[in-house]
RODREN-556973 format. One record per residue (C-alpha): residue in one letter; chain; x, y, z. Coordinates in Angstrom, 1 decimal, decimal comma. Each point is the difference from the previous one (the first is absolute). Example, Ala and Ser with C-alpha at 12.3 -4.5 7.8 and 13.67 -1.06 7.14 Angstrom:
<zanus>
  res  chain      xx      yy      zz
    A      A    12,3    -4,5     7,8
    S      A     1,4     3,4    -0,7
</zanus>
This chain:
<zanus>
  res  chain      xx      yy      zz
    M      A    21,8    63,1  -105,7
    P      A     0,8     2,8    -2,1
    L      A     1,9     3,0     0,8
    E      A    -1,7     3,6     0,3
    L      A     0,8     3,3    -0,2
    L      A    -2,1     2,1     2,0
    A      A     0,3     3,8    -0,5
    P      A    -1,4     2,9     1,9
    A      A    -2,5     2,5    -1,9
    R      A    -0,4     3,6     1,4
    D      A    -3,0     0,4    -2,1
    L      A    -0,9    -1,3    -3,4
    E      A     2,8     1,4    -2,2
    T      A     2,2    -1,7     2,0
    G      A    -1,6    -3,0    -0,2
    L      A     0,0    -0,2    -3,7
    A      A     3,7     1,0     0,1
    A      A     0,9    -3,1     2,4
    I      A    -2,5    -2,4    -2,4
    N      A     1,7     1,0    -3,3
    C      A     3,9     0,0     1,3
    G      A    -0,6    -4,2     1,4
    A      A    -1,8     0,0     3,3
    D      A    -2,0    -3,1     0,8
    A      A    -2,4     1,6     2,6
    V      A    -0,5     3,5     1,2
    Y      A    -1,2     1,1     3,3
    I      A    -2,3     3,3     0,3
    G      A    -1,6     1,7     2,7
    A      A    -4,1     1,1    -0,4
    A      A    -1,2     3,0     1,0
    R      A     0,0    -0,4     3,6
    F      A     1,5    -2,3     2,5
    G      A     3,8    -0,7    -1,0
    A      A     3,0     0,3     1,6
    R      A     0,9     2,9    -2,8
    Q      A    -2,3     2,4     1,0
    E      A     1,3     2,1    -2,8
    A      A    -0,4    -2,6    -2,4
    G      A    -3,9    -0,5    -0,6
    N      A    -1,5    -0,8    -2,8
    S      A    -3,7     0,2    -1,5
    L      A    -2,0    -2,9    -1,1
    A      A    -0,2     1,1    -3,6
    D      A     3,9     0,0     0,3
    L      A     0,5    -3,5     1,6
    E      A    -2,5    -1,5    -3,1
    Q      A     1,9     1,3    -2,6
    L      A     3,2    -1,3     1,5
    I      A    -1,2    -3,5     1,0
    R      A    -1,8    -0,1    -4,0
    H      A     3,5     0,8    -1,2
    A      A     2,1    -2,4     2,3
    H      A    -2,2    -3,0    -0,7
    R      A     0,6     0,2    -3,8
    Y      A     3,5    -1,0     1,1
    W      A    -1,1    -2,6     2,8
    V      A     1,4     2,5     2,6
    K      A    -1,3     0,2     2,9
    V      A    -1,2     3,0     2,1
    Y      A     0,0     0,1     4,0
    V      A    -1,8     2,4     1,7
    T      A     1,1     1,7     3,5
    V      A    -2,5     0,6     2,5
    N      A     2,6    -0,5     2,8
    T      A    -0,4     2,7     3,0
    L      A    -1,8    -0,9     3,0
    L      A    -3,5     1,1     0,4
    Y      A    -2,0     1,6     2,3
    D      A    -3,5    -1,6     0,7
    A      A    -2,3     2,8    -1,6
    E      A     3,1    -0,3    -3,8
    I      A    -1,0    -4,0    -0,4
    P      A    -3,7     0,6    -1,6
    E      A     2,1     2,5    -2,6
    A      A     2,7    -2,7    -0,1
    L      A    -1,8    -3,0    -0,7
    K      A    -2,1     2,0    -2,5
    L      A     3,4     0,8    -1,8
    I      A     1,1    -3,4    -0,1
    H      A    -3,0    -1,3    -1,6
    Q      A     0,4     2,7    -2,7
    V      A     3,3    -0,6    -1,0
    Y      A    -0,6    -3,9     0,1
    D      A    -3,1     0,4    -2,3
    R      A     2,6     2,2    -2,2
    G      A     2,3    -3,2    -0,4
    A      A     2,9     0,8     2,7
    D      A     2,2    -3,4     0,5
    A      A     0,6     0,3     3,6
    L      A    -0,4     2,3     3,3
    I      A     3,0     1,0     1,6
    I      A    -1,2     0,4     3,8
    Q      A     1,4     0,9     3,4
    D      A    -3,0     0,5     2,6
    V      A    -1,3    -4,1     0,7
    G      A    -4,0     1,8     1,0
    L      A    -0,5    -0,6    -3,9
    L      A     0,3    -3,3     0,5
    E      A    -3,3     0,2     2,5
    C      A    -1,7     1,1    -2,9
    N      A    -2,1    -0,7    -3,5
    L      A     2,9     0,4    -2,3
    P      A     0,1    -1,2    -3,4
    P      A     1,6    -3,1    -1,2
    I      A     3,2     1,6    -0,8
    P      A     3,6    -1,4     1,0
    L      A     1,5     2,0     3,0
    F      A     3,6     0,6     0,1
    A      A     1,1     1,1     3,7
    S      A     1,8     3,6    -0,1
    T      A     3,6    -0,2     1,1
    Q      A    -1,4     2,4     2,8
    M      A    -1,3    -3,1     1,6
    H      A     3,2    -0,8     1,5
    N      A     0,4    -3,0    -2,1
    T      A     3,5    -1,2     1,5
    T      A    -0,5    -3,5     1,2
    P      A    -0,9    -3,6    -1,2
    A      A    -2,7     0,0     2,6
    R      A    -1,8     3,1    -1,0
    V      A     0,1    -0,4    -3,7
    A      A    -1,4    -3,6     0,8
    F      A    -3,0     1,6     1,8
    L      A    -0,6     2,3    -2,7
    E      A    -0,2    -2,9    -2,4
    K      A    -2,6    -1,6     2,6
    A      A    -1,9     3,3     0,0
    G      A    -0,6     0,1    -3,8
    F      A     2,6     2,2    -1,4
    Q      A     1,6    -1,2    -3,5
    R      A     3,5     1,8     0,4
    V      A     2,2     1,4     2,4
    I      A     1,9     3,3    -0,5
    L      A     3,5    -0,7     2,1
    A      A     1,5     2,6     2,2
    R      A     2,8     1,3    -1,6
    E      A     2,1    -0,8     2,6
    L      A    -0,3    -4,1    -0,3
    S      A     3,7    -1,7    -1,2
    L      A     0,0    -2,7    -2,8
    E      A     0,3    -2,6     2,9
    Q      A    -3,3     1,6     1,8
    I      A    -1,7    -0,2    -3,6
    R      A     0,8    -3,8    -0,4
    E      A    -1,2    -0,7     3,4
    I      A    -3,4     1,8    -1,0
    R      A    -0,3    -1,7    -3,0
    R      A     0,6    -3,4     1,8
    L      A    -2,9     0,4     1,9
    T      A    -2,7     1,5    -2,4
    S      A    -1,6    -0,1    -2,9
    L      A    -0,9     3,8    -0,9
    E      A     1,4     1,9    -2,1
    L      A     3,2     2,0     1,1
    E      A     0,6     3,4    -1,3
    A      A     3,3     2,0     0,9
    F      A     1,1     3,4    -0,8
    I      A     3,1     0,4    -2,2
    H      A     0,3     3,7    -0,6
    G      A    -1,0     3,5     1,7
    A      A     0,1     2,1     3,0
    L      A     0,5    -1,6     3,0
    C      A    -2,3     0,4     3,2
    V      A     2,6     0,1     3,0
    C      A    -2,8    -1,9     2,5
    Y      A    -1,2    -3,1    -0,7
    S      A    -3,2     0,9    -2,0
    G      A    -3,2     0,3     1,6
    Q      A     1,3     0,1     3,0
    C      A     1,4     4,0     0,0
    N      A    -1,9     2,7     1,9
    L      A     2,7     2,5     0,3
    S      A    -2,3     2,5    -2,5
    Y      A    -2,9    -0,4     1,6
    A      A     1,4     0,5     3,5
    I      A     1,8     3,2    -0,8
    G      A    -2,5     1,4    -2,4
    G      A    -3,1    -2,3    -0,2
    R      A     0,4    -1,0    -3,8
    S      A     0,3    -3,9     0,2
    G      A     2,3    -2,1    -2,2
    N      A    -3,2    -3,0     0,1
    R      A    -2,6     3,0    -1,1
    G      A     2,3     0,9    -3,1
    E      A     0,8     3,2     1,7
    C      A     4,0    -0,7     0,8
    A      A     1,8     3,8     0,3
    Q      A     3,2    -2,1    -0,3
    P      A     1,9     1,0     3,3
    C      A     2,4    -2,6    -0,8
    R      A     1,3     2,6    -2,8
    R      A     0,3     2,8     2,6
    A      A     3,3     1,1     1,5
    Y      A     0,6    -1,0     3,6
    S      A     2,9     0,9     2,6
    L      A     1,6    -2,9     1,8
    V      A     0,2     0,3     3,8
    D      A     2,2    -2,5     2,2
    G      A    -1,0    -0,7     3,8
    R      A     2,2     3,1     1,1
    G      A    -2,1     2,2    -1,7
    R      A     3,0     0,3    -2,9
    T      A    -1,3     0,9    -3,3
    L      A     2,0    -2,6    -2,2
    L      A    -1,5     1,0    -3,5
    K      A    -1,9     3,4    -1,1
    N      A    -2,7    -0,1    -2,6
    R      A     0,2    -3,5    -1,7
    Y      A    -2,1    -1,7    -1,5
    L      A     0,4    -3,3     2,4
    L      A    -3,3    -1,6    -0,9
    S      A     0,4     0,0    -3,8
    I      A     1,3    -3,3    -1,8
    H      A     1,0    -0,9    -3,9
    D      A    -2,7    -1,1    -2,1
    L      A    -0,2    -4,1    -0,5
    N      A     1,2    -1,4    -3,3
    L      A     0,7    -3,7    -0,3
    T      A     0,7    -0,5    -3,6
    G      A     2,5    -1,9     0,7
    H      A    -2,1    -2,8     2,0
    L      A    -2,8    -0,4    -2,0
    R      A     1,0    -3,8    -0,6
    G      A     0,2    -0,3     3,9
    L      A    -3,5     1,1     0,8
    F      A    -1,8    -2,1    -2,9
    E      A     1,7    -2,8     1,6
    A      A    -0,3     0,7     3,2
    G      A    -3,9     0,0    -1,2
    V      A    -0,9     3,6    -1,0
    S      A    -2,0     0,0    -3,0
    S      A    -1,5     3,6     0,3
    F      A     3,0     2,8    -0,7
    K      A    -1,1     2,8     1,4
    I      A     0,8     3,5    -1,1
    E      A    -0,2     3,3     2,8
    G      A    -1,4     3,4    -1,2
    R      A    -3,6     1,0    -0,2
    L      A     0,8     3,5     0,0
    K      A     2,4     0,0    -2,5
    D      A    -0,5     1,2    -3,4
    K      A    -0,2    -2,1    -3,5
    N      A     3,6     1,0    -0,9
    Y      A     1,5    -1,8     3,1
    V      A    -2,8    -2,9    -0,3
    A      A     1,5    -0,6    -3,5
    N      A     3,5     0,2     1,0
    I      A    -0,2    -2,5     2,7
    V      A    -2,7    -2,4    -1,7
    G      A     2,3    -0,4    -3,0
    H      A     3,0    -0,7     2,4
    Y      A    -1,6    -2,9     1,6
    R      A    -1,8    -1,2    -3,2
    R      A     3,4    -0,6    -1,5
    A      A     1,5    -1,6     3,2
    L      A    -3,1    -2,2     0,6
    D      A     0,1    -1,6    -3,5
    A      A     3,4    -0,2     0,1
    L      A    -0,4    -2,8     2,6
    G      A    -2,1    -2,1    -2,5
    E      A    -2,8    -0,8     2,0
    P      A    -3,9     0,5    -1,3
    K      A    -1,9     3,3     0,6
    S      A    -3,5     0,4     0,9
    S      A    -1,0     2,3    -2,7
    S      A    -0,2     0,4    -4,0
    G      A     2,2     2,1    -2,3
    Q      A     3,4     0,8    -0,7
    V      A     1,4     3,8     0,6
    C      A     2,4     1,5    -2,4
    L      A     1,6     3,1     2,3
    D      A     1,1     2,6    -2,1
    F      A     2,2     1,2     2,9
    D      A     2,6    -1,5     2,1
    P      A    -1,1    -0,3     3,3
    D      A     2,6     0,9     3,1
    P      A    -1,6     0,2     3,6
    D      A     2,8     2,4     0,9
    K      A    -1,6     2,7    -2,1
    T      A    -3,6     0,3     1,6
    F      A    -0,3     0,7     3,5
    N      A     1,7    -1,5     2,6
    R      A     1,9     0,4     3,2
    G      A     2,9    -2,3    -0,4
    Y      A    -1,1    -3,8    -0,1
    T      A     0,5    -3,1     2,8
    D      A    -1,1    -3,5    -0,2
    H      A    -1,1     0,6     3,5
    F      A    -0,1    -3,1     1,5
    V      A    -0,5    -2,9    -2,4
    L      A     3,1    -1,5     0,9
    G      A    -0,7    -0,1     3,6
    Q      A     3,0     2,7     0,3
    R      A     0,5     3,0     2,3
    A      A     0,2     2,8    -2,2
    R      A     0,8     3,7     0,3
    I      A    -3,0     1,4    -2,3
    G      A    -0,3     3,5     1,6
    T      A    -0,1     3,2    -1,8
    P      A     1,0     2,3     2,2
    D      A     0,9     2,7    -2,5
    S      A    -3,0     0,4    -1,5
    P      A    -3,5    -1,3    -0,8
    K      A     0,1     1,4    -3,3
    M      A     1,3    -1,4    -3,2
    V      A     3,6     0,4    -0,2
    G      A     1,1    -1,5    -3,3
    E      A     2,7    -1,3    -2,2
    A      A     3,4     0,6     1,0
    I      A     1,7     2,2    -3,0
    G      A     3,3     1,2     1,6
    Q      A     1,6     2,8     1,7
    I      A     0,2     3,6    -1,0
    K      A     3,8     0,3    -1,8
    A      A    -0,3     3,8    -0,7
    V      A    -2,9     2,9     0,7
    S      A     0,0     3,5    -2,0
    R      A    -2,4     3,0     0,9
    T      A    -3,1    -1,9    -1,7
    A      A     1,2    -3,6    -1,0
    F      A     2,0    -3,1     1,5
    H      A     1,4    -3,0    -1,6
    L      A     0,3    -3,8     1,5
    D      A     3,1    -2,3     0,4
    S      A    -1,5    -2,5    -2,1
    F      A    -2,2     0,2    -3,5
    Q      A    -3,8    -0,1     0,6
    H      A    -2,7     0,1    -2,5
    L      A    -1,8     2,9     1,9
    H      A    -2,8     1,3    -2,2
    N      A    -2,2     3,2     0,1
    G      A    -2,1     0,1     2,5
    D      A     1,4    -3,1     2,4
    G      A    -0,2     0,9     3,5
    L      A     2,7    -0,4     2,3
    S      A     0,5    -0,1     3,8
    F      A     2,4     0,2     2,6
    F      A     0,5     0,1     3,7
    T      A     1,1     3,4     1,7
    P      A     2,6     0,2     2,8
    E      A    -3,0     0,1     2,5
    K      A    -0,8    -3,5    -1,7
    E      A    -3,2     1,1    -1,8
    L      A    -0,9    -1,2    -3,2
    S      A    -0,3     3,2    -2,6
    G      A     0,1     0,0    -3,6
    T      A    -0,3     1,6    -3,1
    M      A    -0,7    -0,6    -3,8
    V      A     2,2     0,0    -3,2
    N      A    -1,0     2,9    -1,8
    R      A     3,3    -0,5    -3,0
    I      A     2,6    -2,0    -1,0
    D      A     2,9     1,3    -1,9
    G      A     3,0    -2,3    -0,3
    E      A     0,9    -1,2     3,6
    W      A    -1,3     2,9     1,3
    I      A    -3,6     0,1     1,7
    T      A    -2,2     2,9     0,8
    P      A    -2,6    -0,8     2,4
    A      A    -3,0     1,7     1,0
    R      A     1,7     1,6     3,1
    M      A     3,7    -0,3     1,6
    E      A    -1,1     0,2     3,6
    G      A     1,9    -2,7     1,8
    L      A     2,1    -1,5    -2,9
    R      A     3,7     0,0     0,8
    P      A     2,9    -2,1    -1,3
    G      A     0,6    -3,6     1,7
    L      A    -4,1     0,3     0,3
    A      A    -1,8    -3,7    -0,4
    L      A    -2,8     0,3    -2,8
    Y      A    -2,8    -2,0    -0,5
    R      A    -3,0    -0,3    -2,8
    N      A    -3,3    -0,5     1,5
    H      A    -2,1     1,2    -3,0
    D      A     1,5    -1,5    -3,8
    K      A    -2,3     1,9    -2,6
    A      A     1,2    -2,2    -3,0
    F      A    -0,8    -3,0     2,0
    M      A    -3,5     1,5     1,4
    D      A    -0,9     1,2    -3,8
    R      A     0,6    -3,1    -1,3
    L      A    -2,7    -1,6     2,7
    E      A    -2,4     3,1    -0,7
    K      A    -0,4    -0,6    -3,3
    N      A     0,5    -4,0    -0,1
    R      A    -2,1    -2,1    -2,3
    T      A     0,4    -3,4     1,2
    V      A    -2,8    -2,2    -1,1
    R      A    -1,1    -3,3     1,4
    K      A    -1,1    -2,7    -2,6
    I      A    -2,2    -3,1     0,2
    G      A     2,1    -2,5    -2,6
    V      A    -2,8    -1,5    -2,3
    E      A    -0,2    -2,5    -3,1
    M      A    -2,0     0,5    -2,6
    V      A    -1,6    -3,1    -2,8
    L      A    -2,2     0,9    -2,6
    T      A    -2,4    -2,9    -1,4
    K      A    -2,8     0,4    -2,7
    T      A    -3,6    -1,0     1,5
    P      A    -2,9    -1,2    -2,5
    G      A    -1,2     3,3     0,0
    G      A     2,8     2,4     0,7
    Y      A     3,1    -0,1     2,3
    R      A     1,2    -0,6     3,4
    L      A     2,8     1,6     1,9
    E      A     1,1    -2,1     3,0
    L      A     2,5     2,0     2,6
    R      A     1,8    -2,2     2,7
    D      A     1,6     2,1     2,7
    E      A     3,7    -0,5     1,9
    D      A    -2,5    -1,2     2,9
    G      A    -1,5    -2,8    -2,1
    V      A    -3,5     2,3    -0,3
    T      A    -1,3    -1,2    -3,4
    T      A    -2,8     1,4    -2,2
    S      A    -1,5     0,8    -3,0
    F      A    -2,2     2,2    -2,0
    Q      A    -1,6    -0,4    -3,5
    Q      A    -1,7     2,2    -2,5
    E      A    -2,2    -0,5    -3,5
    S      A     2,0     0,7    -3,0
    P      A     0,4    -0,9    -3,1
    H      A     2,8    -2,3    -1,3
    Q      A     2,3     1,7    -2,6
    P      A     3,1    -1,4    -1,2
    A      A     2,5     3,3    -0,1
    E      A     1,8     0,7    -3,2
    K      A     2,9     1,2     1,6
    P      A     0,7    -3,0     2,8
    E      A     3,2     1,6     1,5
    L      A    -1,8     3,5     0,4
    A      A    -3,0    -1,3     1,4
    Q      A     2,4    -2,1     2,5
    E      A     1,6     3,0     1,0
    T      A    -3,3     1,6     0,2
    I      A    -1,3    -2,7     2,2
    E      A     3,1     0,3     2,4
    K      A    -0,1     3,8     0,2
    Q      A    -3,6     0,4     0,7
    L      A    -0,4    -3,1     2,4
    G      A     3,1     1,0     2,1
    K      A    -1,2     3,9     0,3
    L      A    -0,5    -0,3     4,0
    G      A     1,1     3,6     0,5
    E      A    -1,1     1,2     3,2
    T      A    -1,6    -3,2     1,5
    E      A     1,6    -2,3     2,4
    F      A     1,1    -2,5    -2,5
    A      A     3,2    -0,6    -1,9
    C      A    -0,3    -2,3    -3,1
    H      A     3,1    -2,2     0,0
    K      A    -0,7    -2,6    -2,7
    I      A    -3,2    -0,3    -2,6
    R      A    -0,9    -2,7    -2,2
    V      A    -2,2     0,2    -3,1
    M      A    -1,2    -3,6    -0,6
    I      A    -1,8     0,6    -3,3
    Q      A     1,1    -0,9    -3,4
    P      A    -0,8     1,9    -2,1
    V      A     1,0     2,9     1,9
    P      A    -3,5     1,7     0,0
    F      A    -0,6     4,0    -0,9
    L      A    -2,1     2,1     2,4
    P      A     0,0     3,9     0,5
    A      A     2,2     1,1     3,1
    S      A    -3,1     0,9     1,7
    A      A    -1,4    -3,4    -0,1
    W      A     3,3    -1,5     1,5
    N      A     0,2     2,9     2,8
    E      A    -3,7    -0,8     0,7
    L      A     1,1    -3,5     0,5
    R      A     3,1     1,1     2,1
    R      A    -2,2     1,9     2,5
    G      A    -2,8    -2,4     0,8
    A      A     3,2    -2,3     0,4
    V      A     1,5     2,1     2,6
    E      A    -3,5     0,7     1,8
    S      A    -0,6    -3,9     0,1
    L      A     3,5    -0,3     1,4
    R      A    -0,6     2,7     2,6
    S      A    -3,5    -1,9     1,2
    A      A     2,1    -3,3     0,3
    R      A     2,7     1,3     1,8
    A      A    -2,6     1,6     2,7
    L      A    -1,4    -3,5     0,1
    K      A     3,2    -1,7     1,2
    R      A     1,7     2,9     1,8
    P      A     1,2    -1,8     3,3
    K      A    -2,2     1,2     2,5
    S      A     0,0    -0,5     3,8
    A      A    -2,9    -0,7     2,4
    G      A     0,0     1,5     3,8
    G      A    -1,8    -1,0     3,3
    I      A     0,2     0,8     3,8
    L      A     0,2    -3,3     1,5
    L      A    -2,0     0,3     3,3
    N      A     1,9    -1,9     2,9
    A      A     1,4     0,1     3,6
    F      A     3,3    -0,7    -1,4
    P      A     2,2     1,1     3,0
    F      A     1,9     3,3    -0,4
    P      A     3,8    -0,2     1,0
    E      A    -0,5     2,0     3,1
    T      A    -3,1     0,2     2,7
    E      A     0,7     4,0     0,7
    L      A     0,6     3,0    -2,4
    N      A     1,2     3,2     1,0
    Y      A    -0,6     3,3    -1,9
    L      A     2,3    -1,5    -2,7
    G      A    -2,3    -2,5    -1,0
    N      A    -1,6     2,9    -1,8
    V      A    -3,4    -0,9     1,0
    L      A    -2,5     3,4    -0,6
    N      A    -3,3    -1,2    -0,5
    E      A    -2,2    -2,3     1,7
    K      A     0,0    -2,2    -2,9
    A      A     3,7    -0,5     0,0
    A      A    -0,1    -0,9     4,0
    A      A    -2,9    -2,5    -0,9
    F      A     2,2    -2,0    -2,4
    Y      A     2,8     0,1     2,3
    R      A    -2,2    -1,4     2,7
    R      A    -1,7    -2,9    -2,3
    H      A     3,6    -0,9    -0,7
    G      A     0,5    -0,3     4,0
    V      A     1,9     3,4     0,8
    T      A    -1,5     0,7     3,7
    K      A     1,4     3,2     0,4
    I      A     0,3     3,3    -2,4
    E      A     1,0     3,1     0,4
    P      A    -1,0     2,4    -2,3
    A      A     2,3     1,3    -3,2
    A      A     2,0     3,3     1,0
    E      A    -2,2     2,1    -2,5
    S      A    -3,2    -0,5     2,0
    G      A     1,8     3,0     2,2
    L      A     2,6    -2,0     2,5
    D      A     2,5     2,2     1,6
    M      A     3,3    -0,6    -1,8
    H      A     2,4     1,4     2,6
    G      A     1,9    -2,8     1,6
    R      A    -1,1    -2,5    -2,5
    K      A     1,9    -1,7    -3,0
    V      A    -0,3     1,4    -3,5
    M      A     2,5    -1,7    -2,1
    T      A     2,0    -3,3     0,0
    T      A     2,5    -0,4    -2,8
    K      A     2,5    -2,2    -1,0
    Y      A     2,1     3,2    -0,8
    C      A     2,5     0,5     2,9
    L      A     1,3     3,6     0,7
    K      A     2,6    -1,6     2,1
    Y      A     1,1    -2,2    -3,0
    Q      A    -0,2     2,8    -2,1
    L      A     2,6     2,2     2,3
    E      A     2,5    -3,3     0,3
    A      A    -0,9    -0,1     3,3
    C      A    -1,9    -3,7     0,1
    P      A     1,0    -2,0     3,6
    R      A     0,2    -2,7    -2,5
    D      A     3,4     1,7    -1,4
    G      A     0,9     0,8     3,4
    K      A    -0,4     3,8     0,0
    A      A    -3,0     0,1     2,3
    T      A     1,8     2,6     2,3
    L      A     0,3     2,6    -2,9
    L      A    -3,2     1,2     0,5
    R      A    -1,7     1,0     3,6
    E      A    -3,7    -1,5     0,2
    P      A    -3,0     1,0    -0,1
    L      A     0,3     1,4    -3,4
    T      A    -2,6     2,5    -1,1
    L      A    -1,0     1,6    -3,2
    V      A    -1,4     3,6     0,1
    D      A    -1,6     1,3    -3,0
    E      A     0,3     3,8    -1,4
    D      A    -3,6     0,4     2,4
    G      A     1,8    -1,2     3,0
    R      A    -2,4    -3,1     0,1
    W      A     2,6    -3,0     1,8
    L      A     0,0    -3,6    -1,2
    Q      A     1,8    -2,5     2,4
    L      A     1,9    -2,6    -1,5
    Q      A     0,0    -3,4     1,2
    F      A     2,2    -3,0    -1,4
    D      A    -1,1    -3,6     0,3
    C      A     3,5    -1,8    -1,3
    G      A    -1,7    -3,2     0,4
    E      A    -2,3     0,2    -2,7
    C      A     2,1     2,7    -1,8
    V      A    -2,8     2,5    -0,2
    M      A     0,2     3,6     1,1
    K      A    -3,4     1,5     1,8
    V      A    -1,1     3,7    -0,1
    I      A    -1,9     1,1     3,1
    Y      A    -2,1     3,5    -0,4
    A      A     1,6     1,8     3,5
</zanus>
């Protein structure tokens, strides 16, 4: 199966940047019901993005992946039919209540919020009519291989971007503490807040640290392993990221995936006019998470923000400037960050550089020996902002003579062939060499189109003469004909719900089953579930309930893992206390190697 580089699109502008920089598919939110409430888009913008994408056989997947209340289902269905009518290639959903509705025949993708962690769950989704599952980020290559062995569904995996510390779709912390549900696209990101760690004796072991915040994902070094494990879609997280971030990260992974030597699922070659660098745009430092099945220290307790690239230590300071212990290519406008003695992230900006001396916007906190980082490379960001990266589909042209004029045949890199002919008088050129140059120049002028001419063959002797305007008209007609032919041959997938009673892997569901409407309950009853507790968002009191399960273990992060013989260093129960005095009790399941968070 061809490889797919799947990019996020916050809006039309970002989606266009992703396509132009090499994405094979983009995913984008509609006006409502997407898991990023702040990333909604109008039908007009979706239609424009789809039209541009389809020229390159790039696919557009629309997210309708929140849990729905009963009263919202009619509006969600109307929206789904509207995006289908505008050419969307697939629908990403979480709420299975939609499978009890009259959906159009659009491919369905199971959102990672559906907790796609086991072969049994994925096999069930295949029986229900899904064409693809978006795998949980916590899975190892071995676990993905096992899922691949037992299902024929397309497998999509995250390869880059922010990580939810909790298993996606299973986090109720934001809802519990403030009524903003991540499953409804409203997450307040409490995992990025500061907490104090209190032990069983009531002692504060750590104060105001970011104890649930973790690094970002970067699987650049594991793309081959993911492909061999059965992944065909490689997904970049970031539907709230801007076009510069998306262009940089898409450009980076386009090069990395092309280096695997496997065919891609879309058309066109990208000529980047910048050198991608994932370290230059927003990140919290990188981890490969648990892709090799290993334990890992992935926490970022000092800050949930971008610290940046280490650039050295301050060697000396004056009243208004400093210089570093090593030479760095800094620029006016660069952003600098550092940690205060209280371990708080602070920063300033470069105003001027005089030889080795750097004058910042402010000197507060700068001292000899201080480690400095660059979290904004102005020169790099300027290149990104001004980049004119283009994506072109290669074509070859053949010009031949007809009884009444001329025919121009076009064949593109995907093997799509078409021709266009026009009536014109046959007139040999008085200056054949000049006429040949004119023909090649005018026919090869593909300019602002999505095509680039790689070869022109003029199969006519003697070389004919026509005015440039005539050759231009022939070229324009052939290009439009090729676009029409490509539209007919563009790979498309059909979808459809499979109405059956194939048993769900469980017969009872608690609130983590995320059943928020009667149609979702009917779906699970049809598949053999006999006991269903409604979702947290139905109004459940979350006190005393589990609000998070995570592979990230605070004991391991603090080098107090029982497997390492250090269990006595921490007196349990351990509790996190936030800045508003709310308590979260931690439970450790060492057999499963997970940490659970209970809303106390």
